[in-house]
C-alpha positions in Angstrom: 92.3 -17.7 -18.8 91.0 -17.6 -15.2 92.5 -14.2 -14.6 91.0 -12.8 -17.8 87.5 -14.1 -16.9 87.8 -12.6 -13.4 89.0 -9.3 -14.8 86.1 -9.1 -17.2 83.5 -9.9 -14.6 84.9 -7.8 -11.8 86.4 -4.8 -13.5 84.3 -4.5 -16.6 81.2 -5.5 -14.7 80.2 -8.1 -17.3 77.7 -10.7 -16.1 79.0 -14.3 -15.7 76.9 -15.3 -18.6 78.3 -12.6 -20.8 81.9 -13.6 -19.9 81.1 -17.2 -20.9 79.6 -16.1 -24.2 82.6 -13.9 -25.0 85.0 -16.8 -24.4 82.9 -19.1 -26.5 82.5 -16.7 -29.4 85.9 -15.1 -29.5 88.4 -17.7 -28.5 86.2 -20.9 -28.9 86.5 -22.0 -25.3 83.1 -22.8 -23.7 82.9 -21.4 -20.2 79.8 -21.7 -18.0 78.6 -19.0 -15.7 79.3 -21.3 -12.8 82.9 -21.6 -13.8 83.3 -17.8 -13.9 81.7 -17.6 -10.5 84.1 -20.2 -9.2 87.1 -18.3 -10.7 85.9 -15.1 -8.9 85.5 -16.9 -5.6 89.0 -18.5 -6.0 90.6 -15.1 -6.7 88.8 -13.5 -3.8 89.8 -16.2 -1.3 93.4 -16.4 -2.5 95.9 -14.8 -0.1 97.8 -11.8 -1.3 
């Protein structure tokens, strides 16, 4: 789930809010914009 949210926000350039809306509407998982931001930060800081 985290990887998909990061992909949507980083590669598809969807806003954090839009990513959260899509998760809520399509797969019934509420996701806040803050969570999406945290997921992106975690992915950015993760060593390769």
